[in-house]
SERO-4910 file (N, C-alpha, C, O; in steps of 0.05 Angstrom, whole numbers):
BEGIN
 pado doro    nc1    nc2    nc3   cac1   cac2   cac3    cc1    cc2    cc3    oc1    oc2    oc3
  Met    A   2834   3705   1646   2844   3709   1674   2863   3736   1666   2876   3740   1645
  Arg    A   2862   3755   1690   2877   3779   1691   2889   3780   1715   2874   3776   1735
  Val    A   2918   3785   1719   2929   3792   1738   2946   3817   1740   2961   3822   1721
  Thr    A   2947   3834   1763   2966   3859   1764   2993   3853   1770   2999   3836   1787
  Val    A   3008   3867   1758   3037   3861   1761   3047   3889   1773   3040   3910   1762
  Arg    A   3064   3887   1796   3074   3909   1809   3105   3908   1802   3118   3888   1808
  Leu    A   3118   3931   1789   3144   3934   1788   3157   3954   1805   3143   3973   1811
  Phe    A   3184   3952   1813   3199   3966   1833   3227   3972   1819   3237   3960   1800
  Ala    A   3235   3993   1831   3265   4003   1827   3273   4000   1797   3258   4007   1779
  Gly    A   3296   3990   1793   3304   3985   1764   3283   3977   1743   3280   3987   1721
  Leu    A   3267   3954   1755   3245   3947   1733   3228   3966   1729   3222   3970   1705
  Arg    A   3217   3982   1747   3200   4005   1745   3211   4025   1725   3198   4035   1707
  Glu    A   3236   4031   1731   3248   4055   1709   3250   4040   1680   3245   4053   1660
  Arg    A   3258   4016   1679   3263   4002   1657   3236   4002   1635   3236   4006   1611
  Thr    A   3215   3997   1651   3186   3995   1636   3176   4021   1634   3162   4024   1614
  Gly    A   3179   4042   1650   3167   4065   1655   3139   4065   1668   3122   4083   1668
  Arg    A   3136   4042   1679   3109   4034   1697   3110   4021   1720   3123   4001   1720
  Ala    A   3099   4029   1740   3100   4017   1767   3076   3994   1769   3077   3978   1787
  Arg    A   3057   3995   1750   3036   3975   1752   3027   3970   1728   3028   3990   1713
  Leu    A   3019   3948   1718   3007   3937   1693   2989   3918   1697   2987   3907   1719
  Glu    A   2972   3911   1674   2956   3886   1675   2963   3864   1658   2973   3872   1636
  Leu    A   2961   3838   1660   2973   3820   1644   2950   3798   1644   2939   3791   1665
  Asp    A   2943   3787   1618   2923   3770   1610   2935   3742   1606   2958   3738   1598
  Asp    A   2918   3722   1613   2927   3691   1601   2956   3685   1616   2974   3676   1601
  Val    A   2961   3690   1640   2987   3679   1654   2975   3660   1675   2960   3667   1694
  Ala    A   2984   3633   1669   2973   3612   1691   2987   3612   1714   2974   3609   1735
  Arg    A   3016   3615   1713   3037   3613   1732   3055   3633   1736   3064   3645   1717
  Val    A   3063   3639   1760   3084   3659   1764   3107   3656   1744   3118   3677   1737
  Ala    A   3114   3634   1733   3135   3633   1715   3129   3644   1687   3145   3646   1669
  Asp    A   3103   3650   1686   3093   3659   1657   3098   3692   1658   3099   3705   1637
  Val    A   3099   3701   1678   3099   3734   1681   3120   3745   1669   3115   3762   1652
  Trp    A   3146   3738   1674   3168   3753   1662   3170   3751   1631   3174   3771   1617
  Pro    A   3166   3723   1621   3165   3721   1591   3141   3739   1581   3144   3749   1559
  Ala    A   3120   3744   1594   3100   3760   1582   3108   3790   1580   3097   3803   1562
  Leu    A   3126   3800   1598   3135   3824   1600   3153   3828   1574   3158   3852   1569
  Asp    A   3163   3810   1559   3177   3818   1536   3202   3836   1545   3205   3857   1532
  Leu    A   3218   3832   1565   3241   3847   1572   3266   3834   1572   3283   3839   1589
  Gly    A   3271   3815   1553   3296   3800   1548   3299   3779   1575   3280   3771   1589
  Glu    A   3329   3773   1579   3328   3753   1597   3324   3759   1626   3331   3781   1635
  Glu    A   3313   3742   1639   3304   3750   1669   3332   3757   1688   3352   3742   1689
  Pro    A   3330   3777   1701   3353   3784   1718   3359   3762   1742   3341   3752   1755
  Pro    A   3386   3757   1746   3390   3738   1768   3380   3751   1795   3384   3776   1799
  Gly    A   3369   3735   1814   3361   3742   1840   3335   3754   1841   3327   3763   1863
  Leu    A   3318   3756   1819   3292   3767   1820   3274   3746   1834   3274   3722   1829
  Leu    A   3258   3760   1853   3241   3744   1869   3211   3754   1861   3208   3775   1848
  Tyr    A   3190   3738   1869   3166   3741   1866   3148   3740   1888   3151   3721   1904
  Ala    A   3127   3759   1893   3106   3755   1911   3080   3756   1902   3076   3774   1885
  Val    A   3063   3743   1909   3034   3742   1904   3018   3750   1925   3017   3737   1946
  Asn    A   3005   3769   1922   2985   3781   1945   3000   3787   1970   2990   3783   1992
  Arg    A   3026   3797   1967   3044   3804   1987   3057   3779   2005   3062   3781   2029
  Glu    A   3061   3757   1991   3071   3735   2003   3092   3724   1978   3085   3720   1955
  Tyr    A   3117   3721   1988   3136   3706   1971   3128   3678   1961   3118   3662   1976
  Val    A   3133   3674   1935   3119   3647   1925   3146   3639   1903   3163   3654   1894
  Glu    A   3143   3613   1898   3161   3602   1876   3149   3607   1851   3126   3615   1848
  Arg    A   3166   3603   1831   3159   3608   1800   3138   3586   1790   3124   3591   1770
  Gly    A   3134   3563   1803   3113   3546   1797   3084   3552   1810   3065   3539   1803
  His    A   3083   3572   1828   3055   3579   1841   3032   3587   1821   3035   3605   1805
  Glu    A   3010   3572   1823   2987   3576   1803   2977   3604   1811   2979   3612   1834
  Leu    A   2966   3620   1792   2955   3646   1793   2928   3642   1789   2919   3624   1775
  Ala    A   2915   3661   1802   2882   3661   1803   2874   3692   1792   2889   3712   1795
  Asp    A   2850   3693   1779   2844   3719   1771   2843   3740   1792   2830   3735   1812
  Gly    A   2854   3761   1789   2854   3783   1803   2877   3785   1824   2878   3802   1841
  Asp    A   2896   3764   1821   2918   3764   1840   2942   3787   1835   2947   3790   1811
  Glu    A   2954   3800   1850   2972   3817   1849   2999   3801   1849   3006   3785   1867
  Val    A   3014   3807   1827   3046   3794   1826   3064   3813   1828   3064   3830   1811
  Ala    A   3084   3816   1850   3101   3837   1851   3128   3822   1841   3134   3799   1847
  Leu    A   3145   3838   1825   3170   3834   1816   3189   3843   1833   3191   3867   1833
  Ile    A   3208   3830   1850   3222   3845   1867   3250   3838   1862   3258   3815   1866
  Pro    A   3265   3858   1851   3295   3858   1849   3307   3851   1877   3296   3856   1899
  Pro    A   3330   3841   1874   3350   3834   1898   3354   3862   1912   3360   3883   1901
  Val    A   3349   3855   1942   3352   3878   1961   3382   3891   1959   3389   3915   1958
  Ser    A   3397   3868   1957   3427   3884   1955   3437   3889   1926   3427   3877   1907
  Gly    A   3458   3906   1924   3467   3915   1900   3483   3889   1892   3481   3867   1904
  Gly    A   3503   3897   1866   3518   3872   1860   3508   3854   1841   3490   3863   1826
  Ser    A   3515   3830   1837   3505   3814   1818   3518   3788   1825   3538   3786   1839
  Tyr    A   3504   3763   1810   3504   3739   1820   3505   3721   1795   3484   3716   1784
  Arg    A   3530   3712   1785   3534   3700   1759   3550   3676   1760   3568   3672   1776
  Leu    A   3541   3656   1739   3558   3634   1735   3571   3644   1706   3558   3655   1688
  Val    A   3596   3639   1706   3611   3647   1683   3629   3627   1668   3646   3615   1681
  Glu    A   3625   3623   1644   3643   3603   1628   3666   3622   1610   3659   3635   1591
  Gly    A   3691   3620   1621   3708   3636   1617   3722   3655   1636   3712   3657   1658
  Pro    A   3741   3669   1629   3755   3684   1654   3741   3703   1668   3727   3719   1656
  Leu    A   3743   3704   1695   3727   3724   1711   3748   3750   1716   3772   3748   1720
  Asp    A   3734   3773   1714   3742   3799   1713   3740   3808   1746   3719   3814   1756
  Val    A   3762   3808   1757   3762   3816   1787   3756   3842   1787   3734   3847   1798
  Ala    A   3769   3859   1778   3762   3886   1775   3728   3896   1768   3715   3912   1781
  Ala    A   3720   3883   1749   3695   3884   1747   3676   3879   1770   3657   3893   1777
  Val    A   3683   3859   1782   3666   3847   1807   3668   3867   1830   3649   3873   1843
  Leu    A   3692   3878   1834   3696   3903   1855   3678   3925   1849   3663   3935   1866
  Arg    A   3679   3933   1822   3663   3955   1816   3631   3954   1823   3616   3973   1828
  Glu    A   3625   3927   1821   3595   3924   1824   3586   3926   1853   3562   3924   1859
  Val    A   3607   3929   1872   3596   3930   1897   3601   3962   1905   3599   3968   1929
  Glu    A   3608   3981   1888   3619   4009   1895   3595   4019   1905   3575   4012   1893
  Ala    A   3592   4036   1926   3571   4050   1941   3582   4072   1950   3606   4072   1956
  Pro    A   3563   4097   1955   3573   4122   1966   3576   4119   1996   3590   4132   2010
  Glu    A   3556   4094   2006   3554   4092   2038   3579   4079   2046   3589   4083   2068
  Ala    A   3592   4060   2027   3610   4041   2034   3638   4054   2045   3651   4072   2034
  Gly    A   3644   4041   2070   3672   4054   2082   3693   4029   2077   3718   4032   2080
  Ala    A   3683   4009   2070   3702   3983   2066   3691   3964   2043   3668   3959   2040
  Val    A   3713   3956   2029   3705   3932   2008   3726   3906   2014   3750   3904   2013
  Ala    A   3709   3889   2020   3729   3860   2026   3720   3843   2000   3699   3844   1988
  Ser    A   3745   3828   1992   3741   3810   1970   3753   3786   1976   3767   3785   1997
  Phe    A   3749   3765   1962   3761   3733   1961   3761   3729   1932   3741   3733   1918
  Val    A   3784   3721   1925   3789   3708   1899   3798   3681   1906   3819   3678   1919
  Gly    A   3782   3655   1895   3792   3626   1896   3808   3621   1873   3796   3624   1852
  Thr    A   3827   3615   1872   3846   3606   1850   3855   3574   1850   3859   3562   1871
  Val    A   3857   3563   1822   3862   3539   1820   3891   3530   1828   3908   3544   1817
  Arg    A   3900   3510   1846   3927   3509   1854   3936   3485   1841   3920   3469   1832
  Arg    A   3961   3481   1837   3976   3459   1823   3970   3433   1841   3961   3412   1830
  Ser    A   3974   3433   1866   3975   3407   1880   3950   3408   1902   3945   3427   1917
  Ser    A   3936   3385   1902   3916   3381   1918   3918   3351   1929   3919   3331   1915
  Arg    A   3920   3351   1959   3918   3325   1970   3940   3306   1960   3935   3282   1958
  Gly    A   3963   3315   1955   3989   3300   1947   3987   3296   1918   4003   3281   1908
  Arg    A   3969   3307   1903   3969   3298   1871   3973   3324   1857   3964   3346   1865
  Asp    A   3986   3322   1835   3992   3341   1815   3961   3347   1799   3952   3332   1782
  Val    A   3951   3368   1806   3929   3375   1789   3936   3385   1761   3955   3400   1758
  Leu    A   3920   3377   1737   3924   3388   1716   3904   3412   1709   3911   3433   1698
  His    A   3880   3407   1715   3860   3430   1714   3836   3420   1730   3834   3397   1741
  Leu    A   3815   3442   1732   3791   3432   1747   3767   3438   1726   3769   3457   1710
  Glu    A   3746   3423   1729   3721   3421   1717   3700   3428   1733   3692   3411   1749
  Tyr    A   3686   3451   1732   3662   3455   1751   3630   3453   1732   3625   3463   1710
  Glu    A   3615   3438   1746   3590   3436   1738   3573   3447   1757   3576   3445   1781
  Ala    A   3550   3460   1743   3529   3473   1761   3501   3468   1750   3496   3466   1726
  Tyr    A   3482   3468   1771   3454   3472   1766   3449   3502   1766   3442   3517   1784
  Glu    A   3455   3508   1740   3459   3540   1735   3434   3554   1743   3437   3574   1757
  Glu    A   3411   3548   1737   3389   3565   1747   3383   3565   1776   3376   3585   1789
  Met    A   3385   3542   1786   3386   3540   1815   3406   3553   1832   3401   3568   1851
  Ala    A   3432   3547   1823   3458   3563   1836   3455   3593   1835   3460   3607   1855
  Glu    A   3446   3602   1813   3448   3638   1809   3424   3648   1829   3426   3669   1842
  Glu    A   3400   3632   1832   3380   3639   1848   3391   3640   1877   3389   3660   1893
  Met    A   3401   3616   1883   3410   3615   1910   3434   3633   1919   3436   3643   1941
  Leu    A   3451   3636   1901   3468   3658   1905   3458   3685   1915   3465   3698   1935
  Ala    A   3437   3694   1892   3423   3720   1901   3411   3719   1923   3414   3740   1936
  Arg    A   3397   3698   1935   3388   3699   1960   3406   3695   1984   3400   3701   2007
  Leu    A   3428   3685   1977   3452   3687   1997   3461   3715   2003   3466   3723   2026
  Gly    A   3464   3732   1976   3471   3760   1979   3449   3776   1998   3456   3792   2016
  Asp    A   3424   3770   1993   3402   3786   2007   3406   3776   2035   3405   3794   2052
  Glu    A   3410   3750   2043   3411   3745   2072   3437   3754   2084   3438   3758   2109
  Leu    A   3459   3757   2068   3484   3771   2081   3480   3801   2084   3491   3814   2103
  Thr    A   3463   3813   2066   3463   3841   2068   3447   3848   2092   3455   3865   2108
  Glu    A   3424   3834   2096   3408   3842   2121   3421   3833   2148   3417   3845   2169
  Arg    A   3438   3810   2146   3449   3804   2171   3473   3822   2182   3476   3828   2205
  His    A   3490   3830   2161   3512   3846   2165   3509   3877   2161   3528   3891   2168
  Gly    A   3488   3889   2149   3482   3913   2142   3500   3925   2118   3513   3946   2118
  Leu    A   3498   3908   2100   3521   3914   2075   3507   3933   2058   3483   3938   2058
  Cys    A   3527   3945   2038   3519   3959   2015   3511   3946   1994   3491   3951   1981
  Ala    A   3530   3922   1989   3527   3910   1963   3542   3883   1964   3562   3883   1978
  Val    A   3534   3860   1951   3548   3839   1944   3549   3829   1921   3528   3829   1908
  Ala    A   3571   3819   1910   3574   3804   1883   3591   3781   1886   3612   3780   1897
  Val    A   3577   3760   1871   3588   3733   1870   3590   3724   1844   3570   3718   1832
  His    A   3617   3722   1830   3620   3706   1806   3635   3682   1806   3658   3680   1817
  His    A   3623   3662   1793   3635   3633   1793   3639   3623   1771   3620   3627   1755
  Arg    A   3661   3609   1761   3665   3596   1739   3650   3569   1737   3643   3556   1756
  Phe    A   3646   3561   1707   3637   3533   1708   3651   3526   1684   3659   3544   1669
  Gly    A   3654   3502   1678   3668   3489   1656   3696   3487   1668   3700   3488   1692
  Arg    A   3716   3484   1648   3746   3479   1651   3755   3503   1663   3745   3525   1657
  Val    A   3774   3500   1684   3788   3523   1695   3818   3515   1700   3824   3497   1715
  Glu    A   3836   3530   1686   3863   3524   1689   3877   3531   1711   3867   3548   1725
  Ile    A   3902   3519   1718   3922   3526   1743   3927   3557   1746   3938   3569   1728
  Gly    A   3920   3566   1766   3927   3592   1773   3905   3614   1763   3908   3638   1769
  Asp    A   3883   3605   1748   3861   3622   1744   3842   3623   1768   3843   3606   1786
  Ala    A   3823   3644   1768   3809   3644   1790   3781   3629   1782   3772   3629   1759
  Ser    A   3772   3618   1802   3749   3601   1799   3727   3614   1812   3704   3606   1805
  Val    A   3729   3634   1829   3707   3645   1843   3717   3676   1852   3739   3679   1862
  Val    A   3700   3699   1847   3706   3721   1862   3684   3731   1879   3661   3733   1870
  Ile    A   3688   3738   1902   3665   3746   1920   3676   3778   1926   3699   3783   1931
  Ala    A   3658   3795   1923   3663   3825   1936   3640   3836   1952   3616   3833   1945
  Val    A   3646   3849   1974   3624   3856   1995   3630   3883   2002   3653   3888   2009
  Ser    A   3614   3899   2001   3618   3931   2011   3600   3932   2035   3579   3919   2036
  Ala    A   3608   3951   2056   3594   3957   2082   3608   3985   2091   3630   3994   2085
  Pro    A   3588   3995   2109   3599   4022   2119   3623   4020   2133   3638   4040   2134
  His    A   3632   3996   2145   3649   3990   2162   3665   3964   2159   3653   3944   2148
  Arg    A   3691   3962   2167   3712   3943   2160   3700   3915   2173   3699   3896   2158
  Ser    A   3693   3912   2194   3684   3883   2207   3664   3870   2193   3667   3847   2186
  Pro    A   3641   3885   2187   3621   3866   2171   3624   3858   2146   3615   3838   2136
  Ala    A   3641   3878   2135   3649   3868   2108   3666   3841   2106   3661   3822   2091
  Leu    A   3686   3842   2123   3707   3815   2126   3691   3792   2132   3693   3771   2121
  Asp    A   3670   3800   2156   3654   3776   2166   3636   3766   2141   3637   3742   2135
  Ala    A   3623   3781   2129   3602   3772   2108   3617   3760   2085   3606   3741   2074
  Cys    A   3646   3769   2074   3659   3756   2057   3670   3728   2064   3672   3711   2047
  Arg    A   3676   3724   2088   3683   3697   2098   3659   3677   2098   3661   3653   2090
  Glu    A   3636   3690   2107   3610   3672   2109   3600   3664   2083   3589   3642   2078
  Ala    A   3604   3688   2062   3595   3679   2036   3609   3654   2024   3596   3635   2014
  Ile    A   3637   3656   2027   3651   3635   2014   3647   3606   2027   3647   3586   2013
  Glu    A   3644   3605   2055   3636   3581   2071   3613   3566   2062   3611   3542   2059
  Thr    A   3593   3589   2057   3565   3581   2053   3564   3566   2026   3556   3543   2021
  Leu    A   3576   3586   2007   3579   3576   1980   3588   3547   1976   3577   3531   1961
  Lys    A   3608   3541   1989   3626   3516   1987   3605   3491   1995   3607   3468   1986
  Thr    A   3584   3497   2013   3569   3476   2027   3542   3474   2016   3530   3452   2016
  Thr    A   3531   3496   2005   3503   3494   1999   3491   3501   1972   3467   3497   1966
  Ile    A   3512   3512   1956   3505   3521   1927   3509   3496   1910   3530   3483   1912
  Pro    A   3489   3488   1892   3492   3468   1872   3515   3472   1853   3510   3476   1829
  Leu    A   3538   3472   1861   3564   3471   1844   3580   3448   1854   3583   3442   1878
  Trp    A   3591   3434   1830   3613   3407   1836   3634   3416   1819   3634   3430   1799
  Lys    A   3655   3405   1835   3683   3408   1822   3698   3381   1818   3701   3365   1836
  Lys    A   3706   3378   1793   3722   3356   1789   3751   3363   1785   3758   3378   1767
  Glu    A   3771   3347   1804   3796   3352   1799   3810   3330   1777   3811   3306   1780
  Val    A   3820   3344   1757   3833   3324   1735   3868   3326   1742   3881   3347   1741
  Tyr    A   3878   3300   1749   3907   3302   1758   3917   3279   1743   3904   3264   1730
  Val    A   3946   3279   1749   3961   3261   1732   3950   3230   1737   3953   3221   1759
  Gly    A   3940   3218   1721   3932   3189   1728   3903   3184   1737   3895   3162   1744
  Gly    A   3888   3209   1735   3862   3201   1740   3845   3231   1746   3855   3253   1742
  Glu    A   3822   3227   1756   3803   3251   1759   3784   3236   1783   3781   3212   1786
  Glu    A   3771   3262   1799   3756   3256   1821   3736   3280   1825   3743   3304   1826
  Trp    A   3710   3271   1825   3694   3294   1833   3693   3298   1861   3687   3280   1876
  Ile    A   3700   3328   1869   3702   3334   1899   3674   3336   1912   3672   3331   1936
  Gly    A   3654   3343   1898   3631   3355   1915   3625   3383   1908   3636   3396   1890
  Arg    A   3605   3392   1928   3596   3419   1922   3620   3439   1929   3637   3434   1947
  Gly    A   3620   3461   1914   3635   3483   1928   3660   3490   1912   3662   3480   1890
  Ser    A   3677   3504   1919   3702   3512   1908   3731   3496   1916   3752   3503   1907
***
């Protein structure tokens, strides 16, 4: 079985080819490993015969598979270790941007009347990064953004440390601020991330979000 693979933007430049043929790939999930380009970039989407599909989609001989990088700039990452706020801001720099809005969520010492010792975050990593990338694309389209970046911690996070950094750039101030607020509210309710508060005398899982 042979399929045609279409590459765009940075992926096209990375391979030096806009189109290539692959043999013996049964599912969409087999395409990226067959390209031998290292780790799959976060937010990558796939279309088969010009329709978006999931990675489990079965391929047929003669199919055209398009690898589509995220529409927006920036990046979407789960990070085990300290977050670099300045680096996240740099990821949304763009010549067209007249405004950059950011949100930094930090671990506070007191929560619901209890003394917090630290937080622990758990994530369904593969799904969470993909959903963050899709959120970025949706925000970009809805608010006319230049770029979006979201970095979120997982594992243990100490008091005062940043647990999430969101940066948004746009031509004007209002859409940047609106998109940044929408990003954190959506992240807290829909992305598969869970937070455990470890406090004096016990611990408790809080649910999704930051």
